PyMOL Python script that loads the backbone (N, CA, C, O; Angstrom):
from pymol import cmd

cmd.read_pdbstr("""\
ATOM      1  N   MET A   1       0.827  -1.159   0.000  1.00  0.00           N
ATOM      2  CA  MET A   1       0.000   0.000   0.000  1.00  0.00           C
ATOM      3  C   MET A   1       0.887   1.244   0.000  1.00  0.00           C
ATOM      4  O   MET A   1       1.841   1.353   0.771  1.00  0.00           O
ATOM      5  N   ALA A   2       0.545   2.169  -0.882  1.00  0.00           N
ATOM      6  CA  ALA A   2       1.324   3.394  -0.997  1.00  0.00           C
ATOM      7  C   ALA A   2       1.109   4.292   0.220  1.00  0.00           C
ATOM      8  O   ALA A   2       0.075   4.211   0.883  1.00  0.00           O
ATOM      9  N   LEU A   3       2.068   5.130   0.504  1.00  0.00           N
ATOM     10  CA  LEU A   3       1.959   6.037   1.634  1.00  0.00           C
ATOM     11  C   LEU A   3       0.932   7.142   1.400  1.00  0.00           C
ATOM     12  O   LEU A   3       0.535   7.824   2.345  1.00  0.00           O
ATOM     13  N   THR A   4       0.505   7.324   0.172  1.00  0.00           N
ATOM     14  CA  THR A   4      -0.475   8.358  -0.137  1.00  0.00           C
ATOM     15  C   THR A   4      -1.895   7.810  -0.180  1.00  0.00           C
ATOM     16  O   THR A   4      -2.799   8.505  -0.645  1.00  0.00           O
ATOM     17  N   TYR A   5      -2.114   6.613   0.278  1.00  0.00           N
ATOM     18  CA  TYR A   5      -3.443   6.012   0.268  1.00  0.00           C
ATOM     19  C   TYR A   5      -4.382   6.788   1.187  1.00  0.00           C
ATOM     20  O   TYR A   5      -4.062   7.033   2.350  1.00  0.00           O
ATOM     21  N   GLN A   6      -5.540   7.172   0.659  1.00  0.00           N
ATOM     22  CA  GLN A   6      -6.523   7.921   1.423  1.00  0.00           C
ATOM     23  C   GLN A   6      -7.859   7.186   1.330  1.00  0.00           C
ATOM     24  O   GLN A   6      -8.594   7.376   0.361  1.00  0.00           O
ATOM     25  N   PRO A   7      -8.183   6.360   2.304  1.00  0.00           N
ATOM     26  CA  PRO A   7      -9.362   5.512   2.207  1.00  0.00           C
ATOM     27  C   PRO A   7     -10.683   6.268   2.156  1.00  0.00           C
ATOM     28  O   PRO A   7     -11.656   5.741   1.617  1.00  0.00           O
ATOM     29  N   PHE A   8     -10.756   7.473   2.691  1.00  0.00           N
ATOM     30  CA  PHE A   8     -12.014   8.202   2.725  1.00  0.00           C
ATOM     31  C   PHE A   8     -12.100   9.310   1.678  1.00  0.00           C
ATOM     32  O   PHE A   8     -13.043  10.101   1.692  1.00  0.00           O
ATOM     33  N   ALA A   9     -11.138   9.375   0.783  1.00  0.00           N
ATOM     34  CA  ALA A   9     -11.087  10.462  -0.187  1.00  0.00           C
ATOM     35  C   ALA A   9     -12.283  10.480  -1.126  1.00  0.00           C
ATOM     36  O   ALA A   9     -12.653  11.543  -1.625  1.00  0.00           O
ATOM     37  N   GLU A  10     -12.891   9.338  -1.375  1.00  0.00           N
ATOM     38  CA  GLU A  10     -14.015   9.273  -2.306  1.00  0.00           C
ATOM     39  C   GLU A  10     -15.379   9.404  -1.625  1.00  0.00           C
ATOM     40  O   GLU A  10     -16.400   9.387  -2.314  1.00  0.00           O
ATOM     41  N   VAL A  11     -15.430   9.531  -0.324  1.00  0.00           N
ATOM     42  CA  VAL A  11     -16.690   9.719   0.389  1.00  0.00           C
ATOM     43  C   VAL A  11     -17.233  11.107   0.039  1.00  0.00           C
ATOM     44  O   VAL A  11     -16.500  12.090   0.147  1.00  0.00           O
ATOM     45  N   PRO A  12     -18.509  11.213  -0.380  1.00  0.00           N
ATOM     46  CA  PRO A  12     -19.047  12.516  -0.820  1.00  0.00           C
ATOM     47  C   PRO A  12     -18.889  13.645   0.196  1.00  0.00           C
ATOM     48  O   PRO A  12     -18.581  14.773  -0.189  1.00  0.00           O
ATOM     49  N   ALA A  13     -19.091  13.371   1.468  1.00  0.00           N
ATOM     50  CA  ALA A  13     -18.958  14.427   2.480  1.00  0.00           C
ATOM     51  C   ALA A  13     -17.508  14.907   2.580  1.00  0.00           C
ATOM     52  O   ALA A  13     -17.264  16.097   2.779  1.00  0.00           O
ATOM     53  N   VAL A  14     -16.563  14.007   2.446  1.00  0.00           N
ATOM     54  CA  VAL A  14     -15.149  14.378   2.502  1.00  0.00           C
ATOM     55  C   VAL A  14     -14.767  15.172   1.259  1.00  0.00           C
ATOM     56  O   VAL A  14     -13.993  16.124   1.353  1.00  0.00           O
ATOM     57  N   LYS A  15     -15.296  14.798   0.099  1.00  0.00           N
ATOM     58  CA  LYS A  15     -15.023  15.535  -1.137  1.00  0.00           C
ATOM     59  C   LYS A  15     -15.561  16.963  -1.041  1.00  0.00           C
ATOM     60  O   LYS A  15     -14.900  17.916  -1.453  1.00  0.00           O
ATOM     61  N   LYS A  16     -16.777  17.093  -0.488  1.00  0.00           N
ATOM     62  CA  LYS A  16     -17.385  18.417  -0.354  1.00  0.00           C
ATOM     63  C   LYS A  16     -16.569  19.284   0.599  1.00  0.00           C
ATOM     64  O   LYS A  16     -16.331  20.458   0.313  1.00  0.00           O
ATOM     65  N   LEU A  17     -16.143  18.729   1.715  1.00  0.00           N
ATOM     66  CA  LEU A  17     -15.334  19.465   2.678  1.00  0.00           C
ATOM     67  C   LEU A  17     -13.992  19.875   2.068  1.00  0.00           C
ATOM     68  O   LEU A  17     -13.534  21.001   2.264  1.00  0.00           O
ATOM     69  N   SER A  18     -13.373  18.965   1.335  1.00  0.00           N
ATOM     70  CA  SER A  18     -12.095  19.271   0.690  1.00  0.00           C
ATOM     71  C   SER A  18     -12.251  20.411  -0.305  1.00  0.00           C
ATOM     72  O   SER A  18     -11.410  21.307  -0.374  1.00  0.00           O
ATOM     73  N   HIS A  19     -13.340  20.371  -1.078  1.00  0.00           N
ATOM     74  CA  HIS A  19     -13.600  21.425  -2.058  1.00  0.00           C
ATOM     75  C   HIS A  19     -13.788  22.773  -1.349  1.00  0.00           C
ATOM     76  O   HIS A  19     -13.274  23.797  -1.801  1.00  0.00           O
ATOM     77  N   GLU A  20     -14.529  22.761  -0.237  1.00  0.00           N
ATOM     78  CA  GLU A  20     -14.768  23.990   0.519  1.00  0.00           C
ATOM     79  C   GLU A  20     -13.469  24.545   1.103  1.00  0.00           C
ATOM     80  O   GLU A  20     -13.264  25.758   1.102  1.00  0.00           O
ATOM     81  N   LEU A  21     -12.612  23.691   1.591  1.00  0.00           N
ATOM     82  CA  LEU A  21     -11.368  24.149   2.211  1.00  0.00           C
ATOM     83  C   LEU A  21     -10.372  24.701   1.199  1.00  0.00           C
ATOM     84  O   LEU A  21      -9.471  25.449   1.577  1.00  0.00           O
ATOM     85  N   HIS A  22     -10.511  24.351  -0.070  1.00  0.00           N
ATOM     86  CA  HIS A  22      -9.609  24.873  -1.090  1.00  0.00           C
ATOM     87  C   HIS A  22     -10.015  26.266  -1.564  1.00  0.00           C
ATOM     88  O   HIS A  22      -9.241  26.929  -2.255  1.00  0.00           O
ATOM     89  N   ARG A  23     -11.212  26.719  -1.204  1.00  0.00           N
ATOM     90  CA  ARG A  23     -11.637  28.072  -1.551  1.00  0.00           C
ATOM     91  C   ARG A  23     -11.031  29.050  -0.557  1.00  0.00           C
ATOM     92  O   ARG A  23     -10.937  28.760   0.636  1.00  0.00           O
ATOM     93  N   ASN A  24     -10.617  30.221  -1.061  1.00  0.00           N
ATOM     94  CA  ASN A  24     -10.036  31.215  -0.158  1.00  0.00           C
ATOM     95  C   ASN A  24     -10.625  32.611  -0.363  1.00  0.00           C
ATOM     96  O   ASN A  24     -10.065  33.601   0.109  1.00  0.00           O
ATOM     97  N   VAL A  25     -11.752  32.686  -1.066  1.00  0.00           N
ATOM     98  CA  VAL A  25     -12.413  33.958  -1.332  1.00  0.00           C
ATOM     99  C   VAL A  25     -13.820  33.891  -0.750  1.00  0.00           C
ATOM    100  O   VAL A  25     -14.546  32.927  -0.992  1.00  0.00           O
ATOM    101  N   SER A  26     -14.210  34.912   0.019  1.00  0.00           N
ATOM    102  CA  SER A  26     -15.528  34.921   0.640  1.00  0.00           C
ATOM    103  C   SER A  26     -16.627  35.109  -0.408  1.00  0.00           C
ATOM    104  O   SER A  26     -16.360  35.508  -1.541  1.00  0.00           O
ATOM    105  N   ASP A  27     -17.865  34.815  -0.010  1.00  0.00           N
ATOM    106  CA  ASP A  27     -18.982  34.936  -0.941  1.00  0.00           C
ATOM    107  C   ASP A  27     -19.197  36.372  -1.398  1.00  0.00           C
ATOM    108  O   ASP A  27     -19.525  36.606  -2.562  1.00  0.00           O
ATOM    109  N   GLY A  28     -19.019  37.329  -0.508  1.00  0.00           N
ATOM    110  CA  GLY A  28     -19.155  38.735  -0.889  1.00  0.00           C
ATOM    111  C   GLY A  28     -18.120  39.154  -1.921  1.00  0.00           C
ATOM    112  O   GLY A  28     -18.427  39.886  -2.862  1.00  0.00           O
ATOM    113  N   GLU A  29     -16.890  38.684  -1.736  1.00  0.00           N
ATOM    114  CA  GLU A  29     -15.834  38.988  -2.709  1.00  0.00           C
ATOM    115  C   GLU A  29     -16.112  38.301  -4.048  1.00  0.00           C
ATOM    116  O   GLU A  29     -15.817  38.850  -5.109  1.00  0.00           O
ATOM    117  N   ARG A  30     -16.676  37.108  -3.985  1.00  0.00           N
ATOM    118  CA  ARG A  30     -17.018  36.410  -5.226  1.00  0.00           C
ATOM    119  C   ARG A  30     -18.074  37.191  -6.005  1.00  0.00           C
ATOM    120  O   ARG A  30     -17.989  37.306  -7.228  1.00  0.00           O
ATOM    121  N   LEU A  31     -19.063  37.725  -5.300  1.00  0.00           N
ATOM    122  CA  LEU A  31     -20.089  38.535  -5.945  1.00  0.00           C
ATOM    123  C   LEU A  31     -19.475  39.791  -6.550  1.00  0.00           C
ATOM    124  O   LEU A  31     -19.772  40.148  -7.690  1.00  0.00           O
ATOM    125  N   GLY A  32     -18.621  40.454  -5.788  1.00  0.00           N
ATOM    126  CA  GLY A  32     -17.939  41.640  -6.300  1.00  0.00           C
ATOM    127  C   GLY A  32     -17.069  41.338  -7.511  1.00  0.00           C
ATOM    128  O   GLY A  32     -17.020  42.124  -8.456  1.00  0.00           O
ATOM    129  N   SER A  33     -16.386  40.204  -7.483  1.00  0.00           N
ATOM    130  CA  SER A  33     -15.552  39.807  -8.625  1.00  0.00           C
ATOM    131  C   SER A  33     -16.412  39.529  -9.849  1.00  0.00           C
ATOM    132  O   SER A  33     -16.029  39.856 -10.972  1.00  0.00           O
ATOM    133  N   GLY A  34     -17.580  38.923  -9.626  1.00  0.00           N
ATOM    134  CA  GLY A  34     -18.486  38.658 -10.746  1.00  0.00           C
ATOM    135  C   GLY A  34     -19.000  39.945 -11.375  1.00  0.00           C
ATOM    136  O   GLY A  34     -19.079  40.056 -12.599  1.00  0.00           O
ATOM    137  N   LEU A  35     -19.351  40.918 -10.535  1.00  0.00           N
ATOM    138  CA  LEU A  35     -19.814  42.205 -11.054  1.00  0.00           C
ATOM    139  C   LEU A  35     -18.688  42.939 -11.789  1.00  0.00           C
ATOM    140  O   LEU A  35     -18.909  43.524 -12.850  1.00  0.00           O
ATOM    141  N   ALA A  36     -17.484  42.902 -11.218  1.00  0.00           N
ATOM    142  CA  ALA A  36     -16.336  43.531 -11.885  1.00  0.00           C
ATOM    143  C   ALA A  36     -16.040  42.842 -13.209  1.00  0.00           C
ATOM    144  O   ALA A  36     -15.695  43.500 -14.191  1.00  0.00           O
ATOM    145  N   ALA A  37     -16.175  41.516 -13.240  1.00  0.00           N
ATOM    146  CA  ALA A  37     -15.940  40.775 -14.476  1.00  0.00           C
ATOM    147  C   ALA A  37     -16.912  41.212 -15.563  1.00  0.00           C
ATOM    148  O   ALA A  37     -16.518  41.412 -16.712  1.00  0.00           O
ATOM    149  N   MET A  38     -18.182  41.360 -15.199  1.00  0.00           N
ATOM    150  CA  MET A  38     -19.170  41.802 -16.192  1.00  0.00           C
ATOM    151  C   MET A  38     -18.819  43.188 -16.726  1.00  0.00           C
ATOM    152  O   MET A  38     -18.933  43.449 -17.924  1.00  0.00           O
ATOM    153  N   ARG A  39     -18.394  44.068 -15.829  1.00  0.00           N
ATOM    154  CA  ARG A  39     -18.039  45.425 -16.254  1.00  0.00           C
ATOM    155  C   ARG A  39     -16.805  45.432 -17.156  1.00  0.00           C
ATOM    156  O   ARG A  39     -16.797  46.093 -18.194  1.00  0.00           O
ATOM    157  N   PHE A  40     -15.771  44.703 -16.762  1.00  0.00           N
ATOM    158  CA  PHE A  40     -14.561  44.634 -17.594  1.00  0.00           C
ATOM    159  C   PHE A  40     -14.852  44.018 -18.958  1.00  0.00           C
ATOM    160  O   PHE A  40     -14.393  44.526 -19.981  1.00  0.00           O
ATOM    161  N   LEU A  41     -15.604  42.937 -18.975  1.00  0.00           N
ATOM    162  CA  LEU A  41     -15.892  42.265 -20.245  1.00  0.00           C
ATOM    163  C   LEU A  41     -16.755  43.127 -21.151  1.00  0.00           C
ATOM    164  O   LEU A  41     -16.538  43.169 -22.362  1.00  0.00           O
ATOM    165  N   THR A  42     -17.736  43.817 -20.569  1.00  0.00           N
ATOM    166  CA  THR A  42     -18.575  44.718 -21.369  1.00  0.00           C
ATOM    167  C   THR A  42     -17.753  45.856 -21.954  1.00  0.00           C
ATOM    168  O   THR A  42     -17.904  46.194 -23.128  1.00  0.00           O
ATOM    169  N   ALA A  43     -16.887  46.447 -21.144  1.00  0.00           N
ATOM    170  CA  ALA A  43     -16.039  47.535 -21.628  1.00  0.00           C
ATOM    171  C   ALA A  43     -15.041  47.023 -22.663  1.00  0.00           C
ATOM    172  O   ALA A  43     -14.732  47.723 -23.627  1.00  0.00           O
ATOM    173  N   GLY A  44     -14.537  45.808 -22.466  1.00  0.00           N
ATOM    174  CA  GLY A  44     -13.575  45.249 -23.408  1.00  0.00           C
ATOM    175  C   GLY A  44     -14.178  44.964 -24.774  1.00  0.00           C
ATOM    176  O   GLY A  44     -13.521  45.150 -25.798  1.00  0.00           O
ATOM    177  N   VAL A  45     -15.418  44.516 -24.790  1.00  0.00           N
ATOM    178  CA  VAL A  45     -16.092  44.233 -26.067  1.00  0.00           C
ATOM    179  C   VAL A  45     -16.375  45.530 -26.812  1.00  0.00           C
ATOM    180  O   VAL A  45     -16.344  45.553 -28.042  1.00  0.00           O
ATOM    181  N   ALA A  46     -16.650  46.608 -26.085  1.00  0.00           N
ATOM    182  CA  ALA A  46     -17.013  47.880 -26.702  1.00  0.00           C
ATOM    183  C   ALA A  46     -15.810  48.646 -27.263  1.00  0.00           C
ATOM    184  O   ALA A  46     -15.990  49.538 -28.092  1.00  0.00           O
ATOM    185  N   ARG A  47     -14.610  48.323 -26.835  1.00  0.00           N
ATOM    186  CA  ARG A  47     -13.426  49.083 -27.264  1.00  0.00           C
ATOM    187  C   ARG A  47     -12.675  48.385 -28.390  1.00  0.00           C
ATOM    188  O   ARG A  47     -12.968  47.248 -28.761  1.00  0.00           O
ATOM    189  N   ARG A  48     -11.716  49.099 -28.906  1.00  0.00           N
ATOM    190  CA  ARG A  48     -10.815  48.574 -29.937  1.00  0.00           C
ATOM    191  C   ARG A  48      -9.372  48.792 -29.488  1.00  0.00           C
ATOM    192  O   ARG A  48      -9.095  49.635 -28.635  1.00  0.00           O
ATOM    193  N   GLY A  49      -8.466  48.025 -30.069  1.00  0.00           N
ATOM    194  CA  GLY A  49      -7.061  48.243 -29.796  1.00  0.00           C
ATOM    195  C   GLY A  49      -6.509  47.380 -28.668  1.00  0.00           C
ATOM    196  O   GLY A  49      -7.129  46.407 -28.236  1.00  0.00           O
ATOM    197  N   VAL A  50      -5.324  47.768 -28.206  1.00  0.00           N
ATOM    198  CA  VAL A  50      -4.606  47.001 -27.203  1.00  0.00           C
ATOM    199  C   VAL A  50      -5.319  47.048 -25.848  1.00  0.00           C
ATOM    200  O   VAL A  50      -5.339  46.055 -25.122  1.00  0.00           O
ATOM    201  N   PHE A  51      -5.903  48.204 -25.510  1.00  0.00           N
ATOM    202  CA  PHE A  51      -6.590  48.349 -24.236  1.00  0.00           C
ATOM    203  C   PHE A  51      -7.751  47.369 -24.126  1.00  0.00           C
ATOM    204  O   PHE A  51      -8.109  46.949 -23.025  1.00  0.00           O
ATOM    205  N   ARG A  52      -8.335  47.006 -25.254  1.00  0.00           N
ATOM    206  CA  ARG A  52      -9.434  46.032 -25.282  1.00  0.00           C
ATOM    207  C   ARG A  52      -8.985  44.706 -24.679  1.00  0.00           C
ATOM    208  O   ARG A  52      -9.694  44.116 -23.863  1.00  0.00           O
ATOM    209  N   TRP A  53      -7.823  44.248 -25.076  1.00  0.00           N
ATOM    210  CA  TRP A  53      -7.337  42.946 -24.604  1.00  0.00           C
ATOM    211  C   TRP A  53      -6.998  42.982 -23.123  1.00  0.00           C
ATOM    212  O   TRP A  53      -7.148  41.978 -22.426  1.00  0.00           O
ATOM    213  N   SER A  54      -6.544  44.130 -22.638  1.00  0.00           N
ATOM    214  CA  SER A  54      -6.278  44.264 -21.201  1.00  0.00           C
ATOM    215  C   SER A  54      -7.579  44.160 -20.395  1.00  0.00           C
ATOM    216  O   SER A  54      -7.619  43.511 -19.349  1.00  0.00           O
ATOM    217  N   LEU A  55      -8.631  44.799 -20.889  1.00  0.00           N
ATOM    218  CA  LEU A  55      -9.927  44.735 -20.217  1.00  0.00           C
ATOM    219  C   LEU A  55     -10.496  43.325 -20.259  1.00  0.00           C
ATOM    220  O   LEU A  55     -11.042  42.847 -19.264  1.00  0.00           O
ATOM    221  N   LEU A  56     -10.375  42.658 -21.394  1.00  0.00           N
ATOM    222  CA  LEU A  56     -10.890  41.289 -21.517  1.00  0.00           C
ATOM    223  C   LEU A  56     -10.120  40.326 -20.609  1.00  0.00           C
ATOM    224  O   LEU A  56     -10.713  39.432 -20.005  1.00  0.00           O
ATOM    225  N   LEU A  57      -8.815  40.508 -20.515  1.00  0.00           N
ATOM    226  CA  LEU A  57      -8.012  39.667 -19.631  1.00  0.00           C
ATOM    227  C   LEU A  57      -8.397  39.896 -18.171  1.00  0.00           C
ATOM    228  O   LEU A  57      -8.564  38.936 -17.419  1.00  0.00           O
ATOM    229  N   ALA A  58      -8.539  41.148 -17.765  1.00  0.00           N
ATOM    230  CA  ALA A  58      -8.949  41.457 -16.392  1.00  0.00           C
ATOM    231  C   ALA A  58     -10.331  40.879 -16.106  1.00  0.00           C
ATOM    232  O   ALA A  58     -10.570  40.356 -15.018  1.00  0.00           O
ATOM    233  N   GLY A  59     -11.242  40.968 -17.072  1.00  0.00           N
ATOM    234  CA  GLY A  59     -12.573  40.396 -16.911  1.00  0.00           C
ATOM    235  C   GLY A  59     -12.531  38.893 -16.765  1.00  0.00           C
ATOM    236  O   GLY A  59     -13.267  38.324 -15.959  1.00  0.00           O
ATOM    237  N   GLY A  60     -11.676  38.242 -17.539  1.00  0.00           N
ATOM    238  CA  GLY A  60     -11.539  36.793 -17.441  1.00  0.00           C
ATOM    239  C   GLY A  60     -10.985  36.348 -16.095  1.00  0.00           C
ATOM    240  O   GLY A  60     -11.439  35.355 -15.526  1.00  0.00           O
ATOM    241  N   VAL A  61     -10.011  37.079 -15.592  1.00  0.00           N
ATOM    242  CA  VAL A  61      -9.429  36.748 -14.280  1.00  0.00           C
ATOM    243  C   VAL A  61     -10.470  36.923 -13.184  1.00  0.00           C
ATOM    244  O   VAL A  61     -10.596  36.070 -12.305  1.00  0.00           O
ATOM    245  N   CYS A  62     -11.217  38.021 -13.231  1.00  0.00           N
ATOM    246  CA  CYS A  62     -12.265  38.253 -12.226  1.00  0.00           C
ATOM    247  C   CYS A  62     -13.363  37.197 -12.326  1.00  0.00           C
ATOM    248  O   CYS A  62     -13.878  36.744 -11.304  1.00  0.00           O
ATOM    249  N   LEU A  63     -13.725  36.802 -13.544  1.00  0.00           N
ATOM    250  CA  LEU A  63     -14.754  35.783 -13.726  1.00  0.00           C
ATOM    251  C   LEU A  63     -14.293  34.439 -13.179  1.00  0.00           C
ATOM    252  O   LEU A  63     -15.067  33.740 -12.524  1.00  0.00           O
ATOM    253  N   LEU A  64     -13.056  34.073 -13.436  1.00  0.00           N
ATOM    254  CA  LEU A  64     -12.511  32.820 -12.916  1.00  0.00           C
ATOM    255  C   LEU A  64     -12.482  32.833 -11.390  1.00  0.00           C
ATOM    256  O   LEU A  64     -12.826  31.838 -10.752  1.00  0.00           O
ATOM    257  N   ARG A  65     -12.075  33.950 -10.809  1.00  0.00           N
ATOM    258  CA  ARG A  65     -12.045  34.086  -9.341  1.00  0.00           C
ATOM    259  C   ARG A  65     -13.453  33.960  -8.767  1.00  0.00           C
ATOM    260  O   ARG A  65     -13.653  33.336  -7.725  1.00  0.00           O
ATOM    261  N   SER A  66     -14.419  34.551  -9.449  1.00  0.00           N
ATOM    262  CA  SER A  66     -15.800  34.503  -8.992  1.00  0.00           C
ATOM    263  C   SER A  66     -16.383  33.092  -9.078  1.00  0.00           C
ATOM    264  O   SER A  66     -17.081  32.655  -8.163  1.00  0.00           O
ATOM    265  N   LEU A  67     -16.109  32.396 -10.143  1.00  0.00           N
ATOM    266  CA  LEU A  67     -16.685  31.063 -10.343  1.00  0.00           C
ATOM    267  C   LEU A  67     -16.043  29.998  -9.459  1.00  0.00           C
ATOM    268  O   LEU A  67     -16.734  29.111  -8.958  1.00  0.00           O
ATOM    269  N   THR A  68     -14.734  30.078  -9.265  1.00  0.00           N
ATOM    270  CA  THR A  68     -14.038  29.026  -8.514  1.00  0.00           C
ATOM    271  C   THR A  68     -13.936  29.301  -7.023  1.00  0.00           C
ATOM    272  O   THR A  68     -13.828  28.368  -6.228  1.00  0.00           O
ATOM    273  N   GLY A  69     -13.970  30.575  -6.632  1.00  0.00           N
ATOM    274  CA  GLY A  69     -13.791  30.909  -5.218  1.00  0.00           C
ATOM    275  C   GLY A  69     -12.345  30.816  -4.767  1.00  0.00           C
ATOM    276  O   GLY A  69     -12.065  30.788  -3.568  1.00  0.00           O
ATOM    277  N   ARG A  70     -11.437  30.767  -5.713  1.00  0.00           N
ATOM    278  CA  ARG A  70     -10.002  30.687  -5.398  1.00  0.00           C
ATOM    279  C   ARG A  70      -9.271  31.863  -6.021  1.00  0.00           C
ATOM    280  O   ARG A  70      -9.590  32.307  -7.124  1.00  0.00           O
ATOM    281  N   CYS A  71      -8.298  32.347  -5.296  1.00  0.00           N
ATOM    282  CA  CYS A  71      -7.470  33.440  -5.791  1.00  0.00           C
ATOM    283  C   CYS A  71      -6.007  33.051  -5.605  1.00  0.00           C
ATOM    284  O   CYS A  71      -5.554  32.901  -4.471  1.00  0.00           O
ATOM    285  N   PRO A  72      -5.258  32.885  -6.700  1.00  0.00           N
ATOM    286  CA  PRO A  72      -3.852  32.497  -6.571  1.00  0.00           C
ATOM    287  C   PRO A  72      -3.000  33.542  -5.849  1.00  0.00           C
ATOM    288  O   PRO A  72      -2.021  33.194  -5.189  1.00  0.00           O
ATOM    289  N   ILE A  73      -3.365  34.812  -5.969  1.00  0.00           N
ATOM    290  CA  ILE A  73      -2.609  35.851  -5.274  1.00  0.00           C
ATOM    291  C   ILE A  73      -2.823  35.721  -3.770  1.00  0.00           C
ATOM    292  O   ILE A  73      -1.876  35.823  -2.990  1.00  0.00           O
ATOM    293  N   TYR A  74      -4.083  35.495  -3.364  1.00  0.00           N
ATOM    294  CA  TYR A  74      -4.360  35.257  -1.946  1.00  0.00           C
ATOM    295  C   TYR A  74      -3.585  34.046  -1.449  1.00  0.00           C
ATOM    296  O   TYR A  74      -3.038  34.062  -0.347  1.00  0.00           O
ATOM    297  N   GLN A  75      -3.538  33.011  -2.252  1.00  0.00           N
ATOM    298  CA  GLN A  75      -2.842  31.784  -1.849  1.00  0.00           C
ATOM    299  C   GLN A  75      -1.363  32.059  -1.611  1.00  0.00           C
ATOM    300  O   GLN A  75      -0.797  31.591  -0.623  1.00  0.00           O
ATOM    301  N   GLU A  76      -0.741  32.802  -2.494  1.00  0.00           N
ATOM    302  CA  GLU A  76       0.684  33.109  -2.341  1.00  0.00           C
ATOM    303  C   GLU A  76       0.950  33.994  -1.122  1.00  0.00           C
ATOM    304  O   GLU A  76       1.988  33.872  -0.472  1.00  0.00           O
ATOM    305  N   LEU A  77       0.005  34.883  -0.820  1.00  0.00           N
ATOM    306  CA  LEU A  77       0.184  35.786   0.315  1.00  0.00           C
ATOM    307  C   LEU A  77      -0.311  35.194   1.629  1.00  0.00           C
ATOM    308  O   LEU A  77      -0.127  35.796   2.687  1.00  0.00           O
ATOM    309  N   GLY A  78      -0.933  34.027   1.574  1.00  0.00           N
ATOM    310  CA  GLY A  78      -1.427  33.386   2.781  1.00  0.00           C
ATOM    311  C   GLY A  78      -2.714  34.003   3.314  1.00  0.00           C
ATOM    312  O   GLY A  78      -3.001  33.906   4.507  1.00  0.00           O
ATOM    313  N   ILE A  79      -3.489  34.636   2.438  1.00  0.00           N
ATOM    314  CA  ILE A  79      -4.747  35.272   2.838  1.00  0.00           C
ATOM    315  C   ILE A  79      -5.892  34.306   2.580  1.00  0.00           C
ATOM    316  O   ILE A  79      -5.939  33.643   1.543  1.00  0.00           O
ATOM    317  N   ASP A  80      -6.813  34.231   3.531  1.00  0.00           N
ATOM    318  CA  ASP A  80      -8.006  33.395   3.371  1.00  0.00           C
ATOM    319  C   ASP A  80      -9.190  34.157   3.947  1.00  0.00           C
ATOM    320  O   ASP A  80      -9.429  34.117   5.154  1.00  0.00           O
ATOM    321  N   SER A  81      -9.930  34.851   3.089  1.00  0.00           N
ATOM    322  CA  SER A  81     -11.053  35.642   3.568  1.00  0.00           C
ATOM    323  C   SER A  81     -12.315  34.808   3.755  1.00  0.00           C
ATOM    324  O   SER A  81     -13.304  35.312   4.287  1.00  0.00           O
ATOM    325  N   ARG A  82     -12.305  33.568   3.337  1.00  0.00           N
ATOM    326  CA  ARG A  82     -13.464  32.695   3.487  1.00  0.00           C
ATOM    327  C   ARG A  82     -13.497  32.031   4.859  1.00  0.00           C
ATOM    328  O   ARG A  82     -14.571  31.881   5.441  1.00  0.00           O
ATOM    329  N   HIS A  83     -12.360  31.637   5.379  1.00  0.00           N
ATOM    330  CA  HIS A  83     -12.270  30.923   6.646  1.00  0.00           C
ATOM    331  C   HIS A  83     -11.520  31.770   7.666  1.00  0.00           C
ATOM    332  O   HIS A  83     -10.383  31.462   8.025  1.00  0.00           O
ATOM    333  N   ARG A  84     -12.150  32.818   8.122  1.00  0.00           N
ATOM    334  CA  ARG A  84     -11.495  33.714   9.080  1.00  0.00           C
ATOM    335  C   ARG A  84     -11.552  33.129  10.477  1.00  0.00           C
ATOM    336  O   ARG A  84     -12.574  32.576  10.884  1.00  0.00           O
ATOM    337  N   ALA A  85     -10.471  33.248  11.203  1.00  0.00           N
ATOM    338  CA  ALA A  85     -10.425  32.810  12.603  1.00  0.00           C
ATOM    339  C   ALA A  85     -11.194  33.812  13.447  1.00  0.00           C
ATOM    340  O   ALA A  85     -11.002  35.020  13.309  1.00  0.00           O
ATOM    341  N   GLU A  86     -12.045  33.328  14.305  1.00  0.00           N
ATOM    342  CA  GLU A  86     -12.874  34.222  15.127  1.00  0.00           C
ATOM    343  C   GLU A  86     -12.275  34.425  16.488  1.00  0.00           C
ATOM    344  O   GLU A  86     -12.840  35.148  17.309  1.00  0.00           O
TER     345      GLU A  86
END
""", "prot")
cmd.dss("prot")
cmd.show_as("cartoon", "prot")
cmd.util.cbc("prot")
cmd.orient("prot")
């Protein structure tokens, strides 16, 4: 048996908990990121030129952050706004 064997990894409750613990963005921030994504993407579609691609990229990053609940920058800085210690 390998040292990485995890007998309960496939249990639905454990999978759900693992998924929740990997998120590091609060629900309010996710909503804000989604709204910012819509604004960036709308502005990016309406413009022309190089600035258009910057807006579309920013919109895509905000949309990904909103949908997944994960922020790689937060992860690198050790920030977790979803699971705050009380």
